[in-house]
C-alpha atoms as an extended CHARMM CRD file, in Angstrom:
* protein
*
       225  EXT
         1         1  MET       CA            109.0330000000       80.0800000000       98.0510000000  PROA      1               0.0000000000
         2         2  SER       CA            112.6580000000       80.9160000000       98.8100000000  PROA      2               0.0000000000
         3         3  TYR       CA            114.4650000000       84.1660000000       98.1050000000  PROA      3               0.0000000000
         4         4  SER       CA            117.9480000000       85.3170000000       97.3270000000  PROA      4               0.0000000000
         5         5  HSD       CA            120.1600000000       85.5340000000      100.3890000000  PROA      5               0.0000000000
         6         6  SER       CA            122.8190000000       87.6170000000       98.7260000000  PROA      6               0.0000000000
         7         7  ASN       CA            123.9270000000       90.7180000000      100.5260000000  PROA      7               0.0000000000
         8         8  PRO       CA            122.1400000000       93.7720000000       99.0350000000  PROA      8               0.0000000000
         9         9  THR       CA            124.3380000000       96.2010000000       97.1410000000  PROA      9               0.0000000000
        10        10  TYR       CA            122.8110000000       99.4970000000       96.1640000000  PROA      10              0.0000000000
        11        11  SER       CA            124.3070000000      101.1040000000       93.1170000000  PROA      11              0.0000000000
        12        12  ALA       CA            122.3890000000      103.6300000000       91.0860000000  PROA      12              0.0000000000
        13        13  PRO       CA            122.7880000000      103.0320000000       87.3480000000  PROA      13              0.0000000000
        14        14  SER       CA            120.8080000000      105.2950000000       85.0800000000  PROA      14              0.0000000000
        15        15  ALA       CA            119.2530000000      102.3380000000       83.2800000000  PROA      15              0.0000000000
        16        16  PRO       CA            119.8900000000       98.8660000000       84.6960000000  PROA      16              0.0000000000
        17        17  PRO       CA            119.9480000000       96.0190000000       82.1910000000  PROA      17              0.0000000000
        18        18  LEU       CA            116.9000000000       93.8900000000       81.5920000000  PROA      18              0.0000000000
        19        19  SER       CA            117.0500000000       90.4220000000       83.1000000000  PROA      19              0.0000000000
        20        20  GLU       CA            117.8720000000       87.5650000000       80.7530000000  PROA      20              0.0000000000
        21        21  SER       CA            114.4890000000       85.9720000000       81.4660000000  PROA      21              0.0000000000
        22        22  PRO       CA            111.9050000000       88.6880000000       82.0680000000  PROA      22              0.0000000000
        23        23  SER       CA            109.0140000000       86.3020000000       81.5670000000  PROA      23              0.0000000000
        24        24  GLY       CA            109.9470000000       84.0780000000       84.5010000000  PROA      24              0.0000000000
        25        25  TRP       CA            108.8540000000       84.7230000000       88.0480000000  PROA      25              0.0000000000
        26        26  GLY       CA            112.0020000000       84.6540000000       90.1570000000  PROA      26              0.0000000000
        27        27  HSD       CA            112.6690000000       85.9690000000       93.6290000000  PROA      27              0.0000000000
        28        28  PRO       CA            110.1800000000       88.7290000000       94.5010000000  PROA      28              0.0000000000
        29        29  TYR       CA            112.9490000000       90.8180000000       96.0270000000  PROA      29              0.0000000000
        30        30  GLN       CA            116.5590000000       90.4230000000       95.0200000000  PROA      30              0.0000000000
        31        31  ALA       CA            118.3070000000       93.4940000000       96.3970000000  PROA      31              0.0000000000
        32        32  PRO       CA            117.6890000000       95.8450000000       93.4420000000  PROA      32              0.0000000000
        33        33  PRO       CA            119.5930000000       99.0850000000       92.8120000000  PROA      33              0.0000000000
        34        34  ASN       CA            118.7720000000      101.9990000000       95.0770000000  PROA      34              0.0000000000
        35        35  TYR       CA            116.2340000000      103.9030000000       93.0290000000  PROA      35              0.0000000000
        36        36  TYR       CA            115.5630000000      106.2430000000       95.9030000000  PROA      36              0.0000000000
        37        37  GLY       CA            118.5460000000      108.0890000000       94.4720000000  PROA      37              0.0000000000
        38        38  GLN       CA            121.9720000000      109.0760000000       95.6940000000  PROA      38              0.0000000000
        39        39  GLY       CA            122.2980000000      112.7560000000       96.5350000000  PROA      39              0.0000000000
        40        40  GLN       CA            125.1310000000      114.6990000000       95.0280000000  PROA      40              0.0000000000
        41        41  GLY       CA            126.7780000000      117.9630000000       95.3190000000  PROA      41              0.0000000000
        42        42  GLY       CA            126.3990000000      121.2900000000       97.1740000000  PROA      42              0.0000000000
        43        43  TYR       CA            126.7970000000      124.9680000000       96.3350000000  PROA      43              0.0000000000
        44        44  GLY       CA            127.1600000000      126.8190000000       99.5740000000  PROA      44              0.0000000000
        45        45  SER       CA            127.5820000000      130.0650000000       97.6530000000  PROA      45              0.0000000000
        46        46  TYR       CA            123.9250000000      129.8330000000       96.6910000000  PROA      46              0.0000000000
        47        47  GLY       CA            122.9150000000      130.1900000000      100.3060000000  PROA      47              0.0000000000
        48        48  TYR       CA            121.9610000000      126.5330000000      100.8140000000  PROA      48              0.0000000000
        49        49  GLY       CA            124.9810000000      125.0200000000      102.4830000000  PROA      49              0.0000000000
        50        50  SER       CA            123.3420000000      121.6390000000      102.9180000000  PROA      50              0.0000000000
        51        51  PHE       CA            123.1940000000      120.8170000000       99.2080000000  PROA      51              0.0000000000
        52        52  PRO       CA            125.4420000000      117.7670000000       98.7520000000  PROA      52              0.0000000000
        53        53  PRO       CA            128.7630000000      118.4510000000       96.9810000000  PROA      53              0.0000000000
        54        54  GLY       CA            128.4600000000      118.4200000000       93.1930000000  PROA      54              0.0000000000
        55        55  THR       CA            124.7840000000      119.3250000000       92.9050000000  PROA      55              0.0000000000
        56        56  HSD       CA            124.0410000000      120.7020000000       89.4540000000  PROA      56              0.0000000000
        57        57  PRO       CA            123.2960000000      124.4600000000       89.4370000000  PROA      57              0.0000000000
        58        58  ASP       CA            119.9700000000      123.8220000000       87.7030000000  PROA      58              0.0000000000
        59        59  VAL       CA            118.8260000000      121.7520000000       90.6770000000  PROA      59              0.0000000000
        60        60  ILE       CA            119.7970000000      124.4950000000       93.0890000000  PROA      60              0.0000000000
        61        61  ARG       CA            118.1170000000      127.1030000000       90.9050000000  PROA      61              0.0000000000
        62        62  SER       CA            114.8950000000      125.0790000000       90.8180000000  PROA      62              0.0000000000
        63        63  PHE       CA            114.9080000000      124.8200000000       94.6000000000  PROA      63              0.0000000000
        64        64  GLN       CA            115.5320000000      128.5510000000       95.0040000000  PROA      64              0.0000000000
        65        65  MET       CA            112.6990000000      129.4350000000       92.6390000000  PROA      65              0.0000000000
        66        66  VAL       CA            110.1040000000      127.7150000000       94.8250000000  PROA      66              0.0000000000
        67        67  ASP       CA            111.6070000000      128.4330000000       98.2490000000  PROA      67              0.0000000000
        68        68  ARG       CA            110.1200000000      131.9010000000       98.2380000000  PROA      68              0.0000000000
        69        69  ASP       CA            110.3870000000      132.5000000000      101.9770000000  PROA      69              0.0000000000
        70        70  ARG       CA            114.0860000000      131.5110000000      101.8930000000  PROA      70              0.0000000000
        71        71  SER       CA            113.5490000000      129.1160000000      104.7900000000  PROA      71              0.0000000000
        72        72  GLY       CA            115.6700000000      126.4050000000      103.1920000000  PROA      72              0.0000000000
        73        73  PHE       CA            112.6880000000      124.0340000000      103.1160000000  PROA      73              0.0000000000
        74        74  ILE       CA            109.8120000000      123.4090000000      100.7040000000  PROA      74              0.0000000000
        75        75  ASP       CA            106.4110000000      121.7770000000      101.1020000000  PROA      75              0.0000000000
        76        76  GLU       CA            104.6170000000      119.3910000000       98.7380000000  PROA      76              0.0000000000
        77        77  ASN       CA            103.1220000000      122.1360000000       96.5690000000  PROA      77              0.0000000000
        78        78  GLU       CA            106.4950000000      123.8290000000       96.1970000000  PROA      78              0.0000000000
        79        79  LEU       CA            108.1080000000      120.4800000000       95.3880000000  PROA      79              0.0000000000
        80        80  GLN       CA            105.5070000000      119.9150000000       92.6860000000  PROA      80              0.0000000000
        81        81  GLN       CA            106.3500000000      123.3140000000       91.1830000000  PROA      81              0.0000000000
        82        82  GLY       CA            110.0980000000      122.8090000000       91.5140000000  PROA      82              0.0000000000
        83        83  LEU       CA            110.1210000000      119.4680000000       89.7240000000  PROA      83              0.0000000000
        84        84  SER       CA            108.0610000000      120.8230000000       86.8340000000  PROA      84              0.0000000000
        85        85  SER       CA            110.9830000000      123.0090000000       85.7700000000  PROA      85              0.0000000000
        86        86  GLY       CA            113.1510000000      119.9900000000       85.0110000000  PROA      86              0.0000000000
        87        87  TYR       CA            110.7250000000      117.1590000000       84.3800000000  PROA      87              0.0000000000
        88        88  GLN       CA            106.9840000000      117.7230000000       84.2610000000  PROA      88              0.0000000000
        89        89  ARG       CA            104.1250000000      118.5610000000       86.5700000000  PROA      89              0.0000000000
        90        90  PHE       CA            103.6550000000      115.4410000000       88.6750000000  PROA      90              0.0000000000
        91        91  SER       CA            100.3570000000      114.6070000000       90.3190000000  PROA      91              0.0000000000
        92        92  ILE       CA            100.1020000000      115.5800000000       93.9650000000  PROA      92              0.0000000000
        93        93  ARG       CA             99.7420000000      111.8620000000       94.7580000000  PROA      93              0.0000000000
        94        94  THR       CA            103.1740000000      111.1240000000       93.2900000000  PROA      94              0.0000000000
        95        95  VAL       CA            104.6480000000      114.1890000000       94.9790000000  PROA      95              0.0000000000
        96        96  ARG       CA            103.3460000000      113.0790000000       98.3760000000  PROA      96              0.0000000000
        97        97  LEU       CA            104.8500000000      109.6490000000       97.8470000000  PROA      97              0.0000000000
        98        98  LEU       CA            108.2040000000      111.2420000000       97.0250000000  PROA      98              0.0000000000
        99        99  MET       CA            107.9130000000      113.4110000000      100.1290000000  PROA      99              0.0000000000
       100       100  PHE       CA            107.3300000000      110.3000000000      102.2250000000  PROA      100             0.0000000000
       101       101  LEU       CA            110.1670000000      108.2900000000      100.7210000000  PROA      101             0.0000000000
       102       102  PHE       CA            112.6840000000      111.1420000000      100.8770000000  PROA      102             0.0000000000
       103       103  LYS       CA            111.5070000000      112.2570000000      104.2740000000  PROA      103             0.0000000000
       104       104  ASN       CA            113.3730000000      115.0240000000      106.0460000000  PROA      104             0.0000000000
       105       105  PRO       CA            114.1580000000      113.5620000000      109.5070000000  PROA      105             0.0000000000
       106       106  HSD       CA            113.5810000000      116.9590000000      111.1260000000  PROA      106             0.0000000000
       107       107  ASP       CA            110.3480000000      117.9880000000      109.3900000000  PROA      107             0.0000000000
       108       108  SER       CA            107.9800000000      115.3910000000      107.9150000000  PROA      108             0.0000000000
       109       109  LEU       CA            105.9720000000      118.0290000000      106.0310000000  PROA      109             0.0000000000
       110       110  ARG       CA            108.8680000000      119.6800000000      104.2100000000  PROA      110             0.0000000000
       111       111  ILE       CA            112.1280000000      118.6890000000      102.5560000000  PROA      111             0.0000000000
       112       112  GLY       CA            115.4250000000      120.5220000000      102.4070000000  PROA      112             0.0000000000
       113       113  PRO       CA            118.1570000000      120.9030000000       99.7700000000  PROA      113             0.0000000000
       114       114  LYS       CA            119.6590000000      117.4560000000      100.3850000000  PROA      114             0.0000000000
       115       115  GLU       CA            116.3320000000      115.6740000000       99.9240000000  PROA      115             0.0000000000
       116       116  PHE       CA            115.4370000000      117.7960000000       96.8990000000  PROA      116             0.0000000000
       117       117  ALA       CA            118.7160000000      116.8580000000       95.1970000000  PROA      117             0.0000000000
       118       118  GLU       CA            118.0490000000      113.1860000000       95.9380000000  PROA      118             0.0000000000
       119       119  VAL       CA            114.5190000000      113.3900000000       94.4900000000  PROA      119             0.0000000000
       120       120  TRP       CA            115.8720000000      115.0880000000       91.3700000000  PROA      120             0.0000000000
       121       121  SER       CA            118.5580000000      112.4110000000       90.9100000000  PROA      121             0.0000000000
       122       122  CYS       CA            116.0610000000      109.6230000000       91.5170000000  PROA      122             0.0000000000
       123       123  LEU       CA            113.6570000000      110.9530000000       88.8850000000  PROA      123             0.0000000000
       124       124  GLY       CA            116.4720000000      111.1720000000       86.3570000000  PROA      124             0.0000000000
       125       125  GLN       CA            117.1600000000      107.4730000000       86.8500000000  PROA      125             0.0000000000
       126       126  TRP       CA            113.4710000000      106.5940000000       86.5760000000  PROA      126             0.0000000000
       127       127  ARG       CA            113.2390000000      108.6980000000       83.4110000000  PROA      127             0.0000000000
       128       128  ALA       CA            116.0920000000      106.7350000000       81.8210000000  PROA      128             0.0000000000
       129       129  MET       CA            114.3610000000      103.4770000000       82.7160000000  PROA      129             0.0000000000
       130       130  PHE       CA            110.9950000000      104.6880000000       81.3980000000  PROA      130             0.0000000000
       131       131  GLU       CA            112.5590000000      105.6060000000       78.0600000000  PROA      131             0.0000000000
       132       132  ARG       CA            114.2980000000      102.2430000000       77.8700000000  PROA      132             0.0000000000
       133       133  PHE       CA            111.1240000000      100.2250000000       78.3290000000  PROA      133             0.0000000000
       134       134  ASP       CA            108.8810000000      102.5060000000       76.2640000000  PROA      134             0.0000000000
       135       135  ARG       CA            109.9240000000      100.4610000000       73.2690000000  PROA      135             0.0000000000
       136       136  ASP       CA            107.3650000000      101.8790000000       70.8490000000  PROA      136             0.0000000000
       137       137  ARG       CA            108.2410000000      105.4490000000       71.8980000000  PROA      137             0.0000000000
       138       138  SER       CA            104.6040000000      106.2200000000       72.6090000000  PROA      138             0.0000000000
       139       139  GLY       CA            105.3850000000      108.2080000000       75.7550000000  PROA      139             0.0000000000
       140       140  LYS       CA            103.5180000000      105.5570000000       77.7550000000  PROA      140             0.0000000000
       141       141  ILE       CA            104.1830000000      102.0040000000       78.8980000000  PROA      141             0.0000000000
       142       142  ASP       CA            101.7370000000       99.1340000000       79.1450000000  PROA      142             0.0000000000
       143       143  ALA       CA            101.4640000000       96.3220000000       81.6770000000  PROA      143             0.0000000000
       144       144  MET       CA            104.0330000000       94.0780000000       79.9970000000  PROA      144             0.0000000000
       145       145  GLU       CA            106.5660000000       96.8830000000       79.6970000000  PROA      145             0.0000000000
       146       146  LEU       CA            105.9790000000       97.7320000000       83.3600000000  PROA      146             0.0000000000
       147       147  LYS       CA            106.4910000000       94.0880000000       84.3140000000  PROA      147             0.0000000000
       148       148  ASP       CA            109.7860000000       93.9800000000       82.4180000000  PROA      148             0.0000000000
       149       149  ALA       CA            110.9640000000       97.2240000000       83.9910000000  PROA      149             0.0000000000
       150       150  LEU       CA            110.2180000000       96.0060000000       87.5070000000  PROA      150             0.0000000000
       151       151  TYR       CA            111.7960000000       92.6280000000       86.7510000000  PROA      151             0.0000000000
       152       152  SER       CA            115.0020000000       94.3620000000       85.6770000000  PROA      152             0.0000000000
       153       153  LEU       CA            115.1540000000       95.8350000000       89.1760000000  PROA      153             0.0000000000
       154       154  GLY       CA            114.7760000000       92.4230000000       90.7820000000  PROA      154             0.0000000000
       155       155  TYR       CA            111.0240000000       92.5620000000       91.4360000000  PROA      155             0.0000000000
       156       156  ALA       CA            109.2830000000       89.4950000000       89.9810000000  PROA      156             0.0000000000
       157       157  ILE       CA            105.7190000000       90.7210000000       90.3410000000  PROA      157             0.0000000000
       158       158  PRO       CA            103.1030000000       87.9420000000       90.0170000000  PROA      158             0.0000000000
       159       159  PRO       CA            100.4270000000       88.6060000000       87.3580000000  PROA      159             0.0000000000
       160       160  SER       CA             97.7110000000       89.0160000000       89.9910000000  PROA      160             0.0000000000
       161       161  VAL       CA             99.6850000000       91.7280000000       91.8030000000  PROA      161             0.0000000000
       162       162  LEU       CA            100.5900000000       93.4330000000       88.5410000000  PROA      162             0.0000000000
       163       163  GLN       CA             96.9160000000       93.5670000000       87.6140000000  PROA      163             0.0000000000
       164       164  VAL       CA             95.9700000000       95.1560000000       90.9360000000  PROA      164             0.0000000000
       165       165  LEU       CA             98.7900000000       97.6630000000       90.5720000000  PROA      165             0.0000000000
       166       166  ILE       CA             98.0020000000       98.7700000000       87.0360000000  PROA      166             0.0000000000
       167       167  SER       CA             94.2270000000       98.8180000000       87.6410000000  PROA      167             0.0000000000
       168       168  ARG       CA             94.8010000000      101.9540000000       89.7380000000  PROA      168             0.0000000000
       169       169  TYR       CA             95.1740000000      103.7990000000       86.4370000000  PROA      169             0.0000000000
       170       170  ASP       CA             92.0640000000      102.4840000000       84.7010000000  PROA      170             0.0000000000
       171       171  ASN       CA             90.0330000000      105.5080000000       83.5970000000  PROA      171             0.0000000000
       172       172  GLY       CA             86.9820000000      103.4200000000       82.7460000000  PROA      172             0.0000000000
       173       173  SER       CA             87.2510000000      104.0250000000       79.0050000000  PROA      173             0.0000000000
       174       174  GLY       CA             87.6590000000      100.3350000000       78.2140000000  PROA      174             0.0000000000
       175       175  ARG       CA             90.9530000000      100.9860000000       76.4560000000  PROA      175             0.0000000000
       176       176  LYS       CA             94.2240000000       99.2440000000       77.2730000000  PROA      176             0.0000000000
       177       177  ILE       CA             95.7300000000      100.7030000000       80.4310000000  PROA      177             0.0000000000
       178       178  GLU       CA             98.9590000000      102.5700000000       79.7790000000  PROA      178             0.0000000000
       179       179  LEU       CA            101.0800000000      104.5580000000       82.2140000000  PROA      179             0.0000000000
       180       180  THR       CA            102.5290000000      107.9990000000       81.7790000000  PROA      180             0.0000000000
       181       181  PHE       CA            105.9280000000      108.7800000000       83.3090000000  PROA      181             0.0000000000
       182       182  ASP       CA            104.1580000000      110.2140000000       86.3590000000  PROA      182             0.0000000000
       183       183  SER       CA            102.2160000000      106.9730000000       86.9130000000  PROA      183             0.0000000000
       184       184  PHE       CA            105.2950000000      104.8740000000       86.1740000000  PROA      184             0.0000000000
       185       185  VAL       CA            107.2470000000      106.6510000000       88.9180000000  PROA      185             0.0000000000
       186       186  GLU       CA            104.3760000000      106.1440000000       91.3430000000  PROA      186             0.0000000000
       187       187  CYS       CA            104.1290000000      102.4250000000       90.5080000000  PROA      187             0.0000000000
       188       188  GLY       CA            107.8470000000      101.8940000000       90.8280000000  PROA      188             0.0000000000
       189       189  MET       CA            108.0430000000      103.6970000000       94.1460000000  PROA      189             0.0000000000
       190       190  ILE       CA            105.0860000000      101.7670000000       95.5420000000  PROA      190             0.0000000000
       191       191  VAL       CA            106.6220000000       98.4020000000       94.6160000000  PROA      191             0.0000000000
       192       192  LYS       CA            110.0800000000       99.3100000000       95.8580000000  PROA      192             0.0000000000
       193       193  GLY       CA            108.8740000000      101.0380000000       99.0010000000  PROA      193             0.0000000000
       194       194  LEU       CA            106.4670000000       98.3060000000      100.0830000000  PROA      194             0.0000000000
       195       195  THR       CA            109.0150000000       95.6020000000       99.2890000000  PROA      195             0.0000000000
       196       196  GLU       CA            111.6260000000       97.3280000000      101.4280000000  PROA      196             0.0000000000
       197       197  LYS       CA            109.1140000000       97.6580000000      104.2680000000  PROA      197             0.0000000000
       198       198  PHE       CA            108.1860000000       93.9830000000      103.9810000000  PROA      198             0.0000000000
       199       199  LYS       CA            111.8380000000       92.9310000000      103.9460000000  PROA      199             0.0000000000
       200       200  GLU       CA            112.2690000000       94.6170000000      107.3230000000  PROA      200             0.0000000000
       201       201  LYS       CA            109.7840000000       92.0530000000      108.6710000000  PROA      201             0.0000000000
       202       202  ASP       CA            111.2550000000       89.1680000000      106.6510000000  PROA      202             0.0000000000
       203       203  PRO       CA            115.0310000000       89.4200000000      107.2230000000  PROA      203             0.0000000000
       204       204  GLN       CA            115.6040000000       85.8120000000      106.1230000000  PROA      204             0.0000000000
       205       205  TYR       CA            113.8790000000       86.3870000000      102.7520000000  PROA      205             0.0000000000
       206       206  THR       CA            111.4050000000       83.5640000000      103.2990000000  PROA      206             0.0000000000
       207       207  GLY       CA            108.6230000000       85.3710000000      101.4470000000  PROA      207             0.0000000000
       208       208  SER       CA            106.3490000000       85.4740000000      104.4760000000  PROA      208             0.0000000000
       209       209  ALA       CA            106.0840000000       87.5180000000      107.6390000000  PROA      209             0.0000000000
       210       210  THR       CA            103.7670000000       87.9070000000      110.6030000000  PROA      210             0.0000000000
       211       211  LEU       CA            102.4290000000       91.4350000000      111.0240000000  PROA      211             0.0000000000
       212       212  SER       CA            100.1060000000       92.9730000000      113.5530000000  PROA      212             0.0000000000
       213       213  TYR       CA             97.1370000000       94.9350000000      112.2390000000  PROA      213             0.0000000000
       214       214  ASP       CA             98.6980000000       98.2170000000      113.3900000000  PROA      214             0.0000000000
       215       215  THR       CA            102.0060000000       97.4300000000      111.7000000000  PROA      215             0.0000000000
       216       216  PHE       CA            100.2620000000       96.4360000000      108.4800000000  PROA      216             0.0000000000
       217       217  MET       CA             98.2020000000       99.6230000000      108.3510000000  PROA      217             0.0000000000
       218       218  CYS       CA            101.1540000000      101.8750000000      109.1790000000  PROA      218             0.0000000000
       219       219  MET       CA            103.1630000000      100.1470000000      106.4620000000  PROA      219             0.0000000000
       220       220  LEU       CA            100.5030000000      100.3980000000      103.7770000000  PROA      220             0.0000000000
       221       221  ILE       CA             98.6560000000      103.6890000000      104.2500000000  PROA      221             0.0000000000
       222       222  PRO       CA            101.5080000000      106.0680000000      103.3030000000  PROA      222             0.0000000000
       223       223  PHE       CA            101.6100000000      104.4420000000       99.8750000000  PROA      223             0.0000000000
       224       224  LEU       CA             97.8790000000      104.9320000000       99.2830000000  PROA      224             0.0000000000
       225       225  VAL       CA             97.3790000000      108.6160000000      100.0970000000  PROA      225             0.0000000000
């Protein structure tokens, strides 16, 4: 299978348009928008000079509320609390994934104002996408809606992979599996993150790569814990 060789461009629209042919299986990775978020704005007067310029005061306020020791950094539990003020209480699994993807280069166990602003922006974009593809306004999306959402980002997920992905959220009740916003964010980040990692090993977009066992495990494990 061949893949798009176009040069990736990473914009960050709040809700990218659905592909014209969501039912087809195109290139598995086509340089989608950067849904890891683009940080914005900083309010040095709040005592956190490293907030990017233009950060909304509510974001800064949420960070301040959970940074109780005024260190300028927050851990995963504080991030979970901080995000709940603007979105919802995310599972610790999703929070850890966000911590990994928005890693602070100086402290892998905590994030600072810049990373917090980027997480906040990223979740706003994922929220807009979730609402777009939750067509029946149930507050949840099913496997087909998830497939369409991922396809709109350039990820043509084969049915077998989609089934493995969504089966993570099977509660054993026998009912149709549907994802909450929390689970949707986790799914999207897993697909995007693993695809980006794979692309590093497949620079020609051939759809295949040779990995050592160590490389494979180091690539995969952060997305499973």
